[in-house]
C-alpha positions as CSV (number, residue, x, y, z in Angstrom):
1,X,-22.0,0.5,39.6
2,X,-20.0,0.7,36.3
3,X,-19.6,-2.0,33.8
4,X,-16.6,-2.7,31.6
5,X,-16.5,-5.3,28.8
6,X,-13.3,-6.6,27.3
7,X,-13.7,-8.3,23.9
8,X,-10.9,-10.2,22.2
9,X,-10.8,-12.6,19.3
10,X,-8.7,-15.8,19.2
11,X,-7.0,-15.1,15.9
12,X,-3.7,-15.8,17.4
13,X,-2.8,-15.7,21.1
14,X,-1.9,-12.0,21.1
15,X,-5.4,-10.6,21.2
16,X,-6.4,-12.8,24.0
17,X,-3.3,-12.0,26.1
18,X,-3.7,-8.3,25.6
19,X,-7.3,-8.5,26.8
20,X,-6.3,-10.5,29.9
21,X,-3.6,-7.9,30.7
22,X,-6.2,-5.1,30.5
23,X,-8.6,-7.0,32.6
24,X,-6.0,-7.5,35.3
25,X,-5.0,-3.9,35.3
26,X,-8.6,-2.6,35.5
27,X,-9.5,-4.9,38.4
28,X,-6.4,-4.0,40.3
29,X,-7.0,-0.3,39.8
30,X,-10.7,-0.8,40.8
31,X,-9.6,-2.5,44.0
32,X,-7.2,0.3,44.9
33,X,-9.6,3.1,44.0
34,X,-11.6,4.3,47.0
35,X,-13.7,7.3,48.0
36,X,-13.8,8.9,51.5
37,X,-17.4,9.5,52.6
38,X,-18.4,10.1,56.2
39,X,-15.1,8.7,57.4
40,X,-15.8,5.5,55.7
41,X,-13.8,3.9,52.9
42,X,-16.1,2.8,50.0
43,X,-14.6,0.9,47.2
44,X,-15.6,2.0,43.7
45,X,-17.5,-0.9,42.2
46,X,-16.7,-1.9,38.6
47,X,-17.9,-5.1,37.1
48,X,-15.5,-6.4,34.5
49,X,-16.2,-9.2,32.0
50,X,-13.6,-10.5,29.5
51,X,-14.9,-12.6,26.6
52,X,-13.7,-14.1,23.3
53,X,-16.1,-13.0,20.5
54,X,-15.6,-16.3,18.8
55,X,-17.1,-18.1,21.8
56,X,-20.4,-16.3,20.9
57,X,-20.1,-17.0,17.1
58,X,-21.1,-19.7,14.7
59,X,-18.7,-22.5,13.7
60,X,-18.3,-20.8,10.3
61,X,-17.0,-17.7,11.9
62,X,-14.7,-19.6,14.1
63,X,-13.1,-21.4,11.2
64,X,-12.8,-18.3,9.2
65,X,-10.9,-16.3,11.9
66,X,-8.6,-19.2,13.1
67,X,-8.1,-22.1,10.6
68,X,-8.6,-20.2,7.4
69,X,-6.2,-17.5,8.6
70,X,-3.5,-20.0,9.5
71,X,-4.0,-21.9,6.1
72,X,-3.6,-18.7,4.1
73,X,-0.5,-17.6,5.9
74,X,1.0,-21.0,5.8
75,X,0.2,-22.1,2.3
76,X,-0.2,-18.8,0.4
77,X,1.9,-16.2,2.2
78,X,2.4,-14.0,-0.9
79,X,-1.4,-13.9,-1.4
80,X,-1.8,-13.0,2.4
81,X,0.9,-10.2,1.9
82,X,-1.0,-8.8,-1.1
83,X,-4.3,-8.9,0.8
84,X,-2.7,-7.1,3.8
85,X,-1.3,-4.3,1.7
86,X,-4.2,-3.9,-0.7
87,X,-7.5,-4.5,1.2
88,X,-9.2,-1.1,1.9
89,X,-10.8,-0.1,5.2
90,X,-14.0,0.3,3.2
91,X,-14.1,-3.5,3.0
92,X,-15.3,-3.3,6.6
93,X,-18.9,-2.7,5.2
94,X,-18.9,-6.0,3.4
95,X,-17.2,-7.9,6.2
96,X,-19.7,-6.5,8.7
97,X,-22.6,-8.3,7.1
98,X,-20.7,-11.7,7.6
99,X,-19.7,-10.9,11.1
100,X,-23.1,-9.7,12.2
101,X,-24.9,-12.8,10.8
102,X,-22.5,-15.0,12.7
103,X,-22.6,-13.1,16.0
104,X,-26.2,-13.1,17.1
105,X,-25.4,-14.8,20.4
106,X,-22.8,-12.1,21.0
107,X,-25.4,-9.4,20.2
108,X,-27.8,-10.8,22.9
109,X,-25.0,-11.0,25.4
110,X,-23.7,-7.4,25.0
111,X,-27.2,-5.9,25.1
112,X,-27.9,-7.9,28.2
113,X,-24.7,-6.9,29.9
114,X,-25.1,-3.3,28.8
115,X,-21.4,-2.1,29.4
116,X,-20.5,1.5,30.0
117,X,-17.2,1.0,28.3
118,X,-16.0,-1.8,25.9
119,X,-12.3,-2.4,25.3
120,X,-11.6,-4.3,22.1
121,X,-8.3,-5.9,21.3
122,X,-9.3,-6.8,17.7
123,X,-11.0,-4.6,15.0
124,X,-13.8,-7.1,14.3
125,X,-15.3,-6.6,17.7
126,X,-15.1,-2.8,17.5
127,X,-16.7,-2.8,14.0
128,X,-19.7,-4.9,15.1
129,X,-20.3,-3.0,18.3
130,X,-20.1,0.5,16.6
131,X,-22.7,-0.7,14.1
132,X,-25.0,-1.8,16.8
133,X,-24.5,1.5,18.6
134,X,-25.6,3.4,15.5
135,X,-28.3,1.0,14.4
136,X,-29.9,-0.1,17.7
137,X,-28.8,2.4,20.3
138,X,-26.2,0.4,22.2
139,X,-24.9,3.0,24.6
140,X,-21.4,1.7,25.3
141,X,-18.2,3.7,24.5
142,X,-15.5,1.8,22.6
143,X,-11.8,1.7,23.1
144,X,-9.8,-0.2,20.4
145,X,-6.3,-1.4,21.4
146,X,-4.0,-2.0,18.3
147,X,-1.7,-5.0,19.2
148,X,1.0,-4.5,16.6
149,X,3.6,-1.9,15.8
150,X,1.7,-0.8,12.7
151,X,-1.9,0.1,11.9
152,X,-3.4,-2.0,9.2
153,X,-6.3,-0.4,7.2
154,X,-8.8,-2.7,8.8
155,X,-8.1,-1.1,12.2
156,X,-9.5,2.2,10.8
157,X,-12.9,2.8,12.3
158,X,-13.8,6.5,12.7
159,X,-16.7,5.4,15.1
160,X,-14.2,4.2,17.7
161,X,-14.2,6.6,20.7
162,X,-10.6,6.0,21.8
163,X,-7.6,4.2,20.3
164,X,-4.6,3.0,22.3
165,X,-1.6,2.3,20.2
166,X,2.1,1.0,20.5
167,X,4.1,3.9,19.3
168,X,4.0,7.5,18.0
169,X,4.5,6.3,14.5
170,X,1.2,4.1,14.7
171,X,-0.6,7.2,16.0
172,X,0.7,9.2,12.9
173,X,-0.6,6.4,10.6
174,X,-4.1,6.6,12.2
175,X,-4.1,10.4,12.1
176,X,-3.2,10.2,8.3
177,X,-6.2,7.9,7.9
178,X,-8.6,10.5,9.4
179,X,-8.7,9.5,13.1
180,X,-8.4,12.6,15.3
181,X,-5.2,13.1,17.4
182,X,-7.0,13.7,20.6
183,X,-8.7,10.2,20.4
184,X,-5.4,8.4,20.1
185,X,-3.3,7.5,23.2
186,X,0.2,6.1,22.9
187,X,0.3,3.4,25.6
188,X,2.3,0.6,24.2
189,X,0.8,-2.9,23.8
190,X,-0.8,-4.2,27.0
191,X,1.0,-7.1,28.6
192,X,0.8,-9.0,31.9
193,X,2.5,-7.4,34.9
194,X,4.6,-10.5,35.4
195,X,6.8,-9.4,32.5
196,X,7.9,-6.3,34.5
197,X,8.9,-8.1,37.7
198,X,12.5,-9.1,38.8
199,X,13.2,-12.8,39.0
200,X,15.7,-14.9,40.8
201,X,17.6,-16.4,37.9
202,X,19.5,-18.9,40.1
203,X,16.3,-20.2,41.6
204,X,14.6,-20.6,38.2
205,X,17.7,-22.4,36.8
206,X,17.6,-24.9,39.6
207,X,14.0,-25.5,39.0
208,X,14.6,-26.0,35.3
209,X,17.8,-27.9,35.9
210,X,20.0,-25.8,33.8
211,X,23.4,-24.3,34.4
212,X,24.4,-20.6,34.5
213,X,25.9,-20.6,30.9
214,X,24.7,-18.9,27.8
215,X,21.0,-19.8,27.2
216,X,18.8,-19.2,24.2
217,X,15.0,-19.7,24.2
218,X,13.2,-20.6,21.0
219,X,9.5,-19.8,20.7
220,X,7.1,-21.3,18.2
221,X,4.4,-18.5,18.3
222,X,0.7,-19.0,18.9
223,X,0.1,-21.3,16.0
224,X,3.3,-23.4,16.4
225,X,4.7,-22.2,13.1
226,X,8.2,-21.6,11.8
227,X,11.3,-23.8,11.1
228,X,11.9,-24.8,14.6
229,X,13.3,-28.2,13.8
230,X,15.9,-26.8,11.5
231,X,16.8,-24.0,14.0
232,X,17.2,-26.4,16.9
233,X,19.3,-28.9,14.8
234,X,21.6,-26.2,13.5
235,X,22.2,-24.6,16.9
236,X,22.7,-27.9,18.7
237,X,25.3,-29.1,16.2
238,X,27.2,-25.9,15.6
239,X,27.4,-24.5,19.2
240,X,28.6,-26.9,21.8
241,X,27.5,-26.6,25.5
242,X,24.8,-23.9,24.7
243,X,21.6,-24.3,26.7
244,X,18.5,-24.2,24.6
245,X,14.9,-23.9,25.9
246,X,12.3,-24.6,23.2
247,X,8.5,-24.0,23.6
248,X,6.4,-25.9,21.1
249,X,3.1,-24.5,22.5
250,X,0.1,-26.7,21.9
251,X,1.6,-28.3,18.9
252,X,2.0,-31.9,20.1
253,X,3.5,-33.3,16.8
254,X,6.1,-30.5,16.8
255,X,7.1,-31.1,20.4
256,X,7.6,-34.9,19.6
257,X,9.8,-34.0,16.6
258,X,11.9,-31.6,18.7
259,X,12.3,-34.2,21.4
260,X,13.7,-36.6,18.9
261,X,16.2,-34.1,17.6
262,X,17.3,-33.2,21.3
263,X,17.8,-36.9,22.1
264,X,19.6,-37.3,25.4
265,X,21.3,-33.8,25.3
266,X,20.7,-32.5,28.8
267,X,21.4,-28.9,27.7
268,X,18.2,-29.0,25.7
269,X,14.8,-28.6,27.4
270,X,11.6,-29.1,25.3
271,X,8.4,-27.7,26.5
272,X,4.8,-28.0,25.3
273,X,2.3,-25.3,26.4
274,X,3.8,-23.3,29.4
275,X,2.3,-20.8,31.8
276,X,5.7,-19.6,33.1
277,X,7.0,-18.1,30.0
278,X,8.4,-15.2,32.0
279,X,10.7,-17.6,33.8
280,X,12.1,-18.9,30.6
281,X,12.7,-15.3,29.4
282,X,14.4,-14.4,32.8
283,X,17.1,-17.0,32.3
284,X,17.5,-16.5,28.6
285,X,20.2,-14.3,27.1
286,X,18.5,-14.1,23.7
287,X,15.2,-15.2,22.3
288,X,14.5,-16.7,18.8
289,X,10.9,-16.2,17.7
290,X,8.4,-15.0,15.2
291,X,7.7,-11.3,16.0
292,X,4.1,-11.3,17.1
293,X,3.1,-8.0,18.8
294,X,2.6,-9.5,22.3
295,X,5.7,-11.7,22.2
296,X,7.8,-8.7,21.2
297,X,6.3,-6.5,24.0
298,X,6.8,-9.1,26.6
299,X,10.4,-9.7,25.5
300,X,11.3,-6.0,25.5
301,X,9.8,-5.6,29.0
302,X,12.0,-8.4,30.2
303,X,15.1,-6.9,28.5
304,X,15.5,-9.8,26.1
305,X,16.9,-9.0,22.7
306,X,15.4,-11.0,19.9
307,X,16.6,-12.9,16.8
308,X,13.6,-12.7,14.5
309,X,12.7,-15.6,12.2
310,X,10.2,-15.9,9.4
311,X,7.7,-13.1,10.3
312,X,4.2,-13.5,8.9
313,X,3.8,-11.0,6.0
314,X,2.1,-7.9,7.0
315,X,1.8,-7.2,10.7
316,X,4.8,-9.3,11.8
317,X,6.9,-7.8,9.1
318,X,6.0,-4.4,10.5
319,X,7.0,-5.5,14.0
320,X,10.3,-6.9,12.6
321,X,11.1,-3.5,11.1
322,X,10.3,-1.7,14.3
323,X,12.8,-3.9,16.2
324,X,15.5,-3.7,13.7
325,X,15.2,0.1,13.4
326,X,15.6,0.4,17.2
327,X,18.5,-2.1,17.1
328,X,16.8,-4.4,19.6
329,X,16.9,-7.5,17.4
330,X,18.7,-9.3,14.8
331,X,17.1,-11.2,11.9
332,X,17.6,-14.3,9.8
333,X,15.1,-16.5,8.1
334,X,17.4,-19.3,7.5
335,X,18.2,-21.9,10.3
336,X,22.0,-21.8,9.6
337,X,21.9,-18.0,9.6
338,X,20.1,-18.0,12.9
339,X,22.7,-20.3,14.4
340,X,25.5,-17.9,13.1
341,X,23.7,-15.0,14.8
342,X,23.5,-16.9,18.1
343,X,27.2,-17.6,17.9
344,X,27.9,-14.0,17.1
345,X,26.0,-12.8,20.1
346,X,27.7,-15.3,22.4
347,X,31.1,-14.1,21.3
348,X,30.4,-10.3,21.3
349,X,29.4,-9.3,24.8
350,X,29.3,-5.6,23.8
351,X,26.7,-6.4,21.1
352,X,24.6,-8.4,23.5
353,X,24.7,-5.6,26.0
354,X,23.6,-3.0,23.4
355,X,20.8,-5.2,22.2
356,X,19.6,-5.5,25.9
357,X,19.8,-1.8,26.5
358,X,18.0,-1.0,23.3
359,X,15.2,-3.5,24.1
360,X,14.6,-1.8,27.5
361,X,14.7,1.7,25.9
362,X,11.6,0.8,23.8
363,X,9.8,-1.3,26.3
364,X,6.3,-0.3,27.6
365,X,5.8,-2.6,30.7
366,X,3.0,-0.3,32.1
367,X,0.8,-0.2,28.9
368,X,-2.0,-2.2,30.6
369,X,-2.1,0.3,33.5
370,X,-2.3,3.2,31.0
371,X,-5.2,1.6,29.1
372,X,-6.9,1.1,32.5
373,X,-6.5,4.8,33.3
374,X,-8.1,5.6,30.0
375,X,-11.0,3.3,30.8
376,X,-11.3,5.1,34.2
377,X,-11.6,8.4,32.4
378,X,-14.3,7.1,30.1
379,X,-16.4,5.8,33.1
380,X,-16.7,9.2,34.6
């Protein structure tokens, strides 16, 4: 019996969602895998556990990796940008002390579970586990999945056994930083299989009570950030009859503000937290969003071109550059500019088709399966 541990960190929804996608893929692969022995089919048994590191950490650690991060990005974006581009990978040594002190409960958990392979979707988990391997003989192999279209210096950990990354360019970045090529696999960013399925648009429109006309979706991102109110207001007033689907996530205050702006306009649907985001994507012609790594990957897999708005300095800026370079997105950080881009795409069907084609070209819908295959190899 083999054991696989998947560790994420709730510093944004992306790391958690990537972990869930890998868990799903490993379990499905395990269920399908079988060995023929004495004319009997015996399923290969793999125990898979998926945990959030912060659930095994102190309140101080939880605050640091969630609220502190949000506050810095929101109130001091230039400082965060400076940190992102200037903090060296050697800072891991200092941060490790803080992380270890605050993760004693997780240390007990992982030694008790004793996994053969640990898949990490955040560098903090990989750093801690690799330290415990060297210091206390934890025997697990580590696979670190980079969840953006760029590799920040903090992702550099030469003790990681295997990396899975989004693109060849990320592989080159890691190689330049001293990670051996044969330890880096280009898989794409792991996403749920539901984003690679075909959907009945007519059935979904009926369910959502919307027509077949041009539809744009506006997503708030994991932390409910960005100028959603201004974007909705400008699109609503400048483009008659457009259908707008807005997802405010868990931000209740934002949802209430958006509902006031929408008023009794039946072409606008305001949602809070949803678990059917793939259905909203399936009936949307274009999506307006901040370019988080998972949101980008999910949209590309669905063939949805993007209008990027106000990326977080650093990783989301890198994701934005990736999309623009591959001509799968347009960008404006101004609500009026976003409305103009929507109007442009509505009128220019050739442009819309090109954006969709380019999105599908760079999509990696099978990334989670590819990561599961790597895990399978590490278990042998």
